[in-house]
Backbone as CSV, one residue per row, in Angstrom:
resi,resn,N_x,N_y,N_z,CA_x,CA_y,CA_z,C_x,C_y,C_z
1,MET,135.831,124.424,47.445,136.110,126.000,48.145,134.160,125.697,49.210
2,SER,135.187,125.754,50.089,134.003,125.970,51.222,133.165,127.148,51.423
3,LEU,131.883,127.373,51.390,131.151,128.563,51.848,130.861,128.794,53.185
4,PRO,130.523,129.648,54.088,130.964,130.166,54.660,129.311,129.655,55.513
5,MET,128.625,129.186,54.824,127.266,128.998,55.334,127.547,127.161,55.882
6,ASN,128.231,126.807,55.104,128.965,125.154,55.784,129.061,125.499,56.698
7,ARG,130.210,125.962,56.684,130.854,126.122,58.388,130.080,126.667,59.902
8,PHE,128.765,127.335,59.132,127.892,127.817,60.274,127.238,126.329,60.124
9,ILE,127.163,125.423,59.302,126.077,124.383,59.308,126.975,123.203,60.377
10,ASP,128.307,122.866,59.878,129.091,122.077,60.430,129.200,122.573,61.706
11,ARG,129.495,123.478,63.160,129.312,124.282,63.955,128.029,124.051,64.755
12,LEU,126.462,124.073,63.457,125.519,124.247,64.458,125.458,122.300,64.776
13,LYS,125.538,121.494,63.470,125.428,120.441,63.904,126.264,119.321,65.069
14,LEU,127.542,120.904,65.032,128.465,119.974,66.796,127.823,120.545,67.428
15,VAL,126.601,121.517,67.600,126.539,122.276,68.994,124.978,121.188,69.399
16,PHE,124.077,121.045,68.993,123.489,120.055,68.803,123.796,118.814,69.017
17,PHE,124.470,118.053,68.800,125.449,116.681,68.770,126.008,117.050,70.599
18,GLY,126.505,117.899,70.839,126.754,118.236,72.021,125.788,118.590,73.355
19,ALA,124.636,119.252,72.779,123.703,119.092,73.551,122.776,117.983,73.653
20,PHE,122.468,116.825,72.890,122.374,115.775,72.752,122.945,114.172,73.785
21,LEU,124.246,115.067,73.798,125.243,114.189,74.473,124.803,114.403,75.911
22,LEU,125.207,116.091,76.469,124.895,116.291,77.644,123.957,116.191,78.095
23,SER,122.926,115.952,77.694,121.295,115.905,78.124,120.888,114.490,77.852
24,LEU,122.084,113.552,77.804,121.567,112.465,77.758,122.797,111.833,78.784
25,VAL,123.464,111.915,78.853,124.280,111.795,80.537,123.905,112.326,81.393
26,GLY,122.949,113.789,81.066,122.303,113.868,82.541,120.914,113.060,83.273
27,ILE,120.593,112.990,82.115,119.466,112.218,81.915,119.766,110.445,82.874
28,PHE,121.264,110.088,82.354,121.714,108.901,82.586,122.112,108.771,84.587
29,GLY,122.760,110.153,84.473,123.066,110.821,86.113,122.230,110.677,86.910
30,TYR,120.551,110.977,86.541,119.681,111.549,87.653,118.913,110.062,87.726
31,HIS,118.719,109.371,86.788,118.223,107.220,86.867,119.589,107.187,88.026
32,ALA,120.901,107.139,87.983,121.895,106.101,88.684,121.833,106.869,89.736
33,HIS,121.436,108.486,90.676,121.439,108.165,92.066,120.228,108.561,92.147
34,VAL,119.427,108.909,90.880,117.795,109.041,91.900,116.893,107.891,92.063
35,VAL,116.451,107.609,90.766,115.755,106.107,90.256,116.184,105.021,90.743
36,TRP,117.110,104.497,90.022,117.877,103.019,90.366,117.635,103.011,91.516
37,PRO,118.328,103.805,92.887,118.710,103.117,94.110,117.215,103.408,94.380
38,ALA,116.306,104.422,94.452,114.653,103.846,95.011,114.499,102.576,94.889
39,GLU,114.515,102.013,93.410,113.513,101.603,92.675,114.099,100.104,93.517
40,ARG,115.158,100.073,93.631,116.151,98.888,94.552,115.601,98.484,96.016
41,CYS,115.074,100.116,96.404,114.918,99.823,98.215,113.747,99.687,97.840
42,GLU,112.686,100.138,96.940,111.304,99.526,96.940,111.149,98.808,96.913
43,SER,111.243,97.838,96.223,111.560,96.775,96.057,112.154,95.652,97.159
44,LYS,112.668,95.773,97.835,113.306,95.189,99.333,112.010,95.479,100.036
45,GLY,111.202,96.318,99.626,110.000,95.990,100.517,110.354,97.678,101.889
46,SER,111.020,98.330,101.500,111.914,99.051,102.602,111.282,100.909,101.567
47,TRP,111.406,101.475,102.855,111.113,103.030,102.290,111.783,103.856,101.911
48,TRP,111.933,104.827,101.214,112.593,105.544,100.219,112.567,106.838,100.352
49,ASP,113.293,107.679,100.603,113.785,109.227,101.438,113.878,110.191,100.350
50,PRO,112.924,110.499,99.676,114.541,111.498,98.443,114.669,112.200,99.283
51,ASP,114.617,112.930,100.060,115.222,114.180,100.509,116.471,113.898,101.537
52,GLY,116.625,112.765,101.627,117.654,112.491,102.352,118.288,111.215,101.553
53,ARG,117.894,110.762,100.789,118.486,109.451,100.100,118.640,108.434,100.572
54,VAL,117.595,107.614,101.742,117.741,107.188,102.463,117.075,106.108,102.366
55,CYS,117.105,104.246,102.472,116.123,103.773,102.260,116.719,103.071,103.725
56,ALA,114.725,103.448,104.032,114.964,102.752,105.995,113.702,101.600,105.677
57,ARG,114.030,101.108,107.105,113.610,99.834,106.648,112.199,99.879,107.642
58,PRO,110.383,100.573,107.488,109.639,100.707,108.577,109.844,99.889,109.561
59,VAL,109.516,101.046,111.399,109.753,100.486,111.937,107.643,100.306,112.972
60,LEU,107.237,99.354,112.964,106.369,99.169,114.159,106.583,100.497,115.076
61,ILE,105.478,100.621,115.677,105.171,100.711,116.409,105.243,100.241,117.948
62,SER,104.250,98.589,117.667,104.666,97.636,118.783,106.075,96.661,118.751
63,ASP,107.203,97.406,118.089,108.543,97.265,117.738,108.947,97.766,118.954
64,ILE,108.929,99.034,119.402,109.328,99.968,119.896,108.655,99.976,121.177
65,THR,107.957,99.672,121.476,106.933,100.132,122.821,107.078,98.285,123.422
66,GLY,106.697,97.559,122.798,106.924,96.325,123.172,105.764,95.421,123.174
67,ARG,104.693,95.931,123.404,102.903,95.307,123.378,102.652,95.429,121.921
68,THR,102.589,94.029,121.630,102.141,93.489,120.194,100.483,94.100,120.371
69,ILE,99.871,93.420,118.517,98.933,94.020,118.460,97.734,92.786,118.937
70,PRO,98.032,91.147,119.300,97.394,90.846,119.883,96.569,90.854,121.304
71,GLU,97.825,92.150,122.121,97.790,92.084,123.592,96.273,93.845,123.531
72,ARG,96.479,94.220,122.057,95.897,95.642,122.297,94.268,95.277,122.420
73,LYS,94.414,93.945,121.203,92.630,93.456,120.926,92.085,93.075,122.070
74,ALA,92.779,92.378,123.214,92.785,92.035,124.163,92.238,92.548,125.501
75,ALA,92.704,93.679,125.166,92.571,94.907,126.266,91.227,95.718,125.918
76,GLN,91.225,95.729,124.249,89.591,96.143,123.917,88.492,95.112,124.270
77,GLN,88.709,93.966,124.444,88.082,93.028,124.440,87.329,92.933,125.567
78,ALA,88.440,93.055,126.138,88.483,93.483,127.526,88.261,94.287,128.756
79,GLU,88.128,95.410,128.002,87.688,97.067,127.962,85.881,96.852,127.740
80,ALA,85.623,95.846,126.624,83.884,95.686,126.123,82.989,95.406,127.056
81,GLU,84.257,94.109,127.080,83.597,93.136,128.153,83.244,93.623,129.656
82,ALA,83.577,94.276,130.124,83.878,95.304,131.425,82.936,95.976,131.635
83,ARG,82.172,96.814,130.080,81.225,97.765,130.159,80.793,97.603,130.070
84,ALA,79.916,95.907,129.234,78.888,95.167,129.292,78.218,94.562,130.618
85,ALA,79.399,94.261,131.125,79.001,93.163,132.652,78.838,94.714,133.586
86,ALA,79.113,95.977,133.404,78.754,96.984,134.112,77.664,97.559,133.954
87,ALA,77.254,97.659,132.653,75.591,98.056,132.298,74.430,97.064,132.793
88,ALA,74.905,95.679,132.604,73.795,95.205,132.815,74.567,94.032,134.804
89,PRO,73.497,94.858,135.743,73.875,94.268,136.924,73.005,93.239,137.170
């Protein structure tokens, strides 16, 4: 003969088991949709945007403007030489 308390314990076991499975699925889903894509993106050297879930390649300003970094250094050096030449008559 089954006591009413045993039925309650059996149901409680099922509730906790269901809650465990639900949390397990939630954690796996979070990792599959958020964590793993971010790790793959960052391992390739790209940037991960969590708001838009976009993996993007960083773009340098010199790629957009067409000016390279050595040209900028050369321009700064020429400007410094011009200042030195103007200061010493």
